[in-house]
C-alpha positions as CSV (number, residue, x, y, z in Angstrom):
1,M,-38.6,39.0,-6.7
2,D,-41.7,41.0,-7.7
3,K,-40.0,41.9,-10.9
4,V,-39.2,38.3,-11.7
5,K,-42.8,37.3,-11.0
6,E,-44.0,40.0,-13.4
7,V,-41.7,38.8,-16.1
8,L,-42.8,35.2,-15.7
9,Q,-46.4,36.2,-15.7
10,F,-45.9,38.3,-18.9
11,I,-44.2,35.3,-20.6
12,G,-46.9,32.9,-19.4
13,L,-49.6,35.2,-20.8
14,K,-47.8,35.5,-24.1
15,I,-47.5,31.7,-24.4
16,I,-51.2,31.1,-23.6
17,G,-52.2,33.8,-26.1
18,A,-50.1,32.1,-28.8
19,F,-51.7,28.7,-28.1
20,Q,-55.2,30.3,-28.2
21,F,-54.4,32.0,-31.5
22,I,-53.1,28.7,-33.1
23,W,-56.1,26.8,-31.7
24,K,-58.6,29.3,-33.1
25,Y,-57.2,29.0,-36.7
26,L,-56.9,25.3,-36.4
27,K,-60.6,25.1,-35.6
28,I,-61.5,27.4,-38.5
29,G,-59.3,25.3,-40.9
30,F,-60.9,22.0,-39.6
31,K,-64.4,23.4,-40.2
32,K,-63.5,24.5,-43.8
33,V,-62.0,21.0,-44.5
34,R,-65.1,19.3,-43.1
35,R,-67.5,21.5,-45.2
36,W,-65.4,20.8,-48.3
37,F,-65.4,17.1,-47.7
38,R,-69.2,17.0,-47.2
39,R,-69.8,18.9,-50.4
40,Y,-67.4,16.6,-52.3
41,V,-69.2,13.5,-50.9
42,R,-72.6,14.8,-51.9
43,K,-71.2,15.6,-55.4
44,L,-69.8,12.1,-55.6
45,I,-73.2,10.6,-54.7
46,R,-75.0,12.7,-57.3
47,H,-72.6,11.7,-60.1
48,T,-72.8,8.0,-59.1
49,K,-76.7,8.1,-59.1
50,A,-76.5,9.7,-62.5
51,K,-74.4,6.8,-63.6
52,D,-71.4,9.1,-64.1
53,Y,-68.6,7.1,-62.6
54,S,-65.7,9.4,-63.7
55,L,-65.5,11.3,-60.4
56,L,-65.6,8.0,-58.4
57,I,-62.7,6.6,-60.5
58,Y,-60.7,9.8,-60.1
59,T,-61.3,9.6,-56.3
60,I,-60.2,6.0,-56.1
61,I,-57.0,6.7,-58.1
62,A,-56.3,9.7,-55.9
63,V,-56.7,7.6,-52.7
64,I,-54.4,4.9,-54.1
65,V,-51.8,7.4,-55.1
66,F,-52.0,9.0,-51.7
67,I,-51.5,5.6,-49.9
68,L,-48.6,4.7,-52.2
69,F,-47.0,8.1,-51.4
70,I,-47.4,7.5,-47.7
71,V,-45.9,4.0,-48.0
72,L,-43.0,5.2,-50.0
73,L,-42.3,8.1,-47.6
74,G,-42.3,5.6,-44.7
75,K,-39.8,3.3,-46.5
76,L,-37.5,6.2,-47.2
77,F,-37.6,7.3,-43.6
78,S,-37.1,3.8,-42.3
79,H,-34.1,3.2,-44.7
80,G,-32.6,6.4,-43.5
81,K,-32.8,5.3,-39.9
82,K,-31.3,1.9,-40.7
83,K,-28.5,3.5,-42.6
84,D,-27.8,5.9,-39.7
85,K,-27.8,2.9,-37.3
86,K,-25.5,1.0,-39.6
87,T,-23.1,4.0,-39.9
88,T,-23.2,4.4,-36.1
89,T,-22.4,0.7,-35.6
90,E,-19.6,0.8,-38.1
91,T,-18.2,4.0,-36.6
92,T,-18.3,2.5,-33.1
93,T,-16.6,-0.7,-34.3
94,E,-13.9,1.3,-36.0
95,M,-13.4,3.3,-32.8
96,I,-13.0,0.1,-30.8
97,T,-10.7,-1.7,-33.3
98,E,-8.9,1.3,-34.9
99,D,-5.9,1.0,-32.6
100,P,-4.8,-2.7,-32.2
101,A,-1.8,-1.6,-30.1
102,I,-4.2,-0.1,-27.4
103,E,-6.3,-3.3,-27.4
104,A,-3.2,-5.5,-27.1
105,R,-2.0,-3.4,-24.2
106,N,-5.3,-3.6,-22.4
107,Q,-5.3,-7.4,-22.8
108,L,-1.7,-7.5,-21.5
109,V,-2.7,-5.4,-18.4
110,A,-5.7,-7.6,-17.7
111,Q,-3.5,-10.8,-17.9
112,A,-0.9,-9.3,-15.7
113,N,-3.4,-8.3,-13.0
114,T,-4.9,-11.8,-13.1
115,I,-1.4,-13.4,-12.7
116,Y,-0.6,-11.0,-9.8
117,Q,-3.9,-11.8,-8.0
118,N,-3.2,-15.5,-8.3
119,N,0.0,-15.4,-6.4
120,P,1.1,-11.9,-5.1
121,D,3.4,-13.4,-2.5
122,L,5.8,-14.8,-5.1
123,L,5.8,-11.6,-7.1
124,I,7.1,-9.2,-4.4
125,L,9.3,-6.5,-5.8
126,V,12.6,-5.9,-4.0
127,N,15.2,-3.7,-5.6
128,G,17.3,-0.6,-5.0
129,A,14.1,1.5,-4.8
130,H,11.8,-1.1,-3.0
131,P,13.1,-2.4,0.3
132,M,12.1,-5.6,2.0
133,T,8.8,-5.5,3.9
134,E,9.4,-5.1,7.6
135,G,8.9,-8.4,9.4
136,Y,9.1,-10.4,6.2
137,S,9.6,-14.2,6.7
138,F,9.3,-17.5,4.9
139,E,9.7,-21.2,5.5
140,H,13.3,-22.1,4.9
141,Y,14.6,-25.2,3.2
142,T,18.3,-26.1,3.3
143,L,19.7,-27.6,0.2
144,K,22.5,-30.3,0.2
145,C,25.0,-27.6,-0.8
146,G,24.2,-25.8,2.4
147,E,22.3,-22.9,0.9
148,D,18.9,-21.9,2.2
149,I,15.9,-21.2,-0.1
150,D,12.2,-20.5,0.3
151,T,10.4,-23.9,0.5
152,R,7.9,-22.8,-2.1
153,M,10.5,-22.9,-4.9
154,Y,12.2,-26.2,-3.9
155,T,10.3,-28.6,-6.3
156,D,10.6,-26.4,-9.4
157,L,14.3,-25.7,-8.6
158,V,15.1,-29.4,-8.3
159,N,13.2,-30.1,-11.6
160,M,15.2,-27.4,-13.4
161,L,18.5,-28.6,-12.1
162,E,17.8,-32.1,-13.1
163,A,16.7,-31.0,-16.6
164,C,20.0,-28.9,-16.8
165,N,22.0,-32.1,-16.0
166,A,20.0,-34.1,-18.5
167,A,20.9,-31.6,-21.2
168,G,24.6,-32.3,-20.6
169,N,25.4,-29.3,-18.3
170,E,27.0,-29.2,-14.9
171,Y,25.9,-26.4,-12.6
172,K,26.9,-24.9,-9.2
173,I,24.7,-23.1,-6.7
174,V,26.8,-20.2,-5.6
175,S,24.4,-18.4,-3.3
176,G,20.8,-18.6,-2.0
177,Y,19.3,-16.9,1.0
178,R,21.3,-14.2,2.8
179,D,20.2,-12.5,5.9
180,Q,20.6,-8.7,6.3
181,A,23.9,-9.1,8.2
182,G,25.4,-11.3,5.5
183,Q,24.2,-8.8,2.8
184,Q,25.8,-5.9,4.8
185,Q,29.1,-7.8,5.0
186,M,29.1,-8.4,1.2
187,F,28.2,-4.8,0.5
188,D,30.9,-3.4,2.8
189,S,33.5,-5.7,1.2
190,K,32.6,-4.5,-2.3
191,V,32.7,-0.8,-1.2
192,A,36.2,-1.3,0.3
193,E,37.4,-3.1,-2.8
194,I,36.2,-0.2,-5.1
195,M,37.7,2.5,-2.8
196,A,41.1,0.6,-2.9
197,Q,41.1,0.2,-6.6
198,E,39.7,3.6,-7.7
199,G,40.7,5.9,-4.9
200,I,37.2,7.4,-4.6
201,T,35.2,8.5,-1.5
202,Q,33.1,6.0,0.5
203,E,29.9,7.7,-0.7
204,E,30.9,7.4,-4.3
205,A,32.1,3.8,-3.8
206,E,28.7,2.9,-2.1
207,A,26.8,4.3,-5.1
208,K,28.9,2.3,-7.5
209,A,28.7,-0.9,-5.4
210,A,24.9,-0.7,-5.3
211,T,24.8,-1.3,-9.1
212,T,26.1,-4.8,-8.6
213,I,25.4,-5.6,-4.9
214,Q,22.2,-4.3,-3.3
215,R,22.3,-2.5,0.0
216,P,21.2,-4.4,3.0
217,G,17.4,-4.6,3.1
218,Y,17.2,-4.2,-0.7
219,S,18.4,-7.5,-1.9
220,E,16.3,-10.3,-3.4
221,H,18.5,-12.8,-1.7
222,E,16.9,-11.8,1.6
223,T,13.5,-13.0,0.3
224,G,14.8,-16.6,-0.2
225,L,13.4,-16.5,-3.7
226,A,16.7,-15.7,-5.5
227,I,19.5,-18.0,-6.3
228,D,22.9,-17.5,-8.1
229,L,23.7,-20.3,-10.6
230,T,26.9,-20.8,-12.6
231,G,28.6,-23.5,-14.6
232,L,30.8,-25.9,-12.7
233,E,34.1,-24.6,-14.1
234,N,33.5,-20.9,-14.0
235,T,32.0,-19.7,-10.7
236,T,33.1,-16.1,-10.9
237,L,30.1,-13.8,-10.7
238,D,30.9,-11.5,-13.5
239,E,29.8,-10.9,-17.2
240,S,32.1,-13.7,-18.4
241,L,29.2,-16.1,-17.4
242,A,27.2,-14.7,-20.3
243,S,29.2,-17.1,-22.6
244,D,28.9,-20.1,-20.2
245,P,26.8,-22.9,-21.8
246,T,25.2,-23.9,-18.5
247,V,24.2,-20.3,-17.6
248,A,22.9,-19.9,-21.2
249,W,20.8,-23.0,-20.7
250,F,19.3,-21.6,-17.5
251,D,18.6,-18.3,-19.2
252,A,16.8,-20.0,-22.1
253,N,14.8,-22.5,-20.1
254,C,14.3,-21.2,-16.5
255,H,10.9,-19.7,-17.2
256,M,9.5,-23.2,-17.7
257,Y,10.3,-23.9,-14.1
258,G,9.1,-20.6,-12.6
259,F,12.4,-18.6,-12.7
260,I,13.4,-15.5,-14.5
261,M,16.9,-14.2,-15.2
262,R,16.4,-11.1,-13.1
263,F,18.8,-8.5,-14.4
264,P,19.2,-8.8,-18.2
265,A,21.9,-6.8,-20.1
266,D,19.3,-4.8,-22.2
267,K,17.2,-3.7,-19.2
268,I,19.8,-2.1,-17.0
269,D,18.0,1.3,-17.2
270,V,14.7,-0.4,-16.2
271,T,16.0,-2.6,-13.3
272,G,18.6,-0.1,-12.0
273,N,20.9,-3.0,-11.6
274,G,23.9,-4.1,-13.6
275,Y,23.8,-7.2,-15.9
276,E,23.8,-10.4,-13.8
277,P,23.5,-13.5,-16.0
278,W,23.9,-15.7,-12.9
279,H,21.0,-14.2,-10.8
280,F,17.7,-16.1,-11.1
281,R,14.5,-15.2,-9.3
282,Y,11.6,-17.5,-8.6
283,V,8.1,-16.0,-9.4
284,G,6.1,-19.2,-10.3
285,V,5.6,-20.8,-13.7
286,E,2.6,-18.7,-14.7
287,A,4.3,-15.4,-14.1
288,A,7.7,-16.5,-15.4
289,T,6.2,-17.7,-18.7
290,F,4.3,-14.4,-19.0
291,L,7.4,-12.3,-18.4
292,H,9.5,-14.4,-20.7
293,D,7.0,-14.3,-23.6
294,N,6.5,-10.6,-23.3
295,N,10.2,-9.7,-22.6
296,L,9.4,-8.0,-19.3
297,T,11.3,-7.5,-16.1
298,L,9.6,-7.5,-12.7
299,E,9.7,-3.7,-12.7
300,E,7.9,-3.6,-16.0
301,F,5.3,-6.1,-14.7
302,Y,4.6,-3.7,-11.8
303,Q,4.2,-0.9,-14.2
304,L,1.6,-2.9,-16.1
305,I,-0.5,-3.5,-12.9
306,G,-0.1,0.1,-11.8
307,M,1.9,-0.6,-8.6
């Protein structure tokens, strides 16, 4: 510590000495300038009294030139600052707008978050990797066909079915809500069918069955927000429905009534589920329109909002 103090004291003394040296020569210089100025003024007065105005004229010209030089220097400095500011502004603007893709992505994320906050209950994600929330429940409504649905989607569903009829199509509601026991029965039946047809193990059959029928606890039908719709003539739930005009109408128009075709053919890798042109999920008109317009699945929507 003593060594440090000595060093600091030495540095302090050196700094003080330097200031004293500079101040000494500043004082000497100021005195010389003051003496020169006094002599020059006396000389100017003598010349003026002798009616010799040449020195006065030269002095005035020198003062004017000096003032003009200062003004010019100030303008040059000011222009440089404005130019730097303009360059900085332009650079910042370019940085903000140089990548429109990032800006568009940020806007999409913001819009998705707003939509989710407006109605998170309708946007629950249930799939092979996201099971039903324990204790999940909803208000049931039983349709005339005997199928149950979540009451919240009743009005939009009826409007969509009426519009489908008005467009000259005939539909059939194949399936609505299924409880876990019903889902288990369907899954077990599919597993048995695959084992009988392909002669594979139960574990292998279950993995294959899960690409078309979700395991119990992982099916959207257990939420009451999913419904299977077909044409009146072809009610077989397979890919042949892709060419059915009624199913095609639902696919093209369902978003206007709050529904999405949940498992499209070109998003199998994203959803983890096989192509199901008959399976429609209610998410509300705002969310369905957003997903349709941006060609997004519910999984991709969740990626946008970081969940």
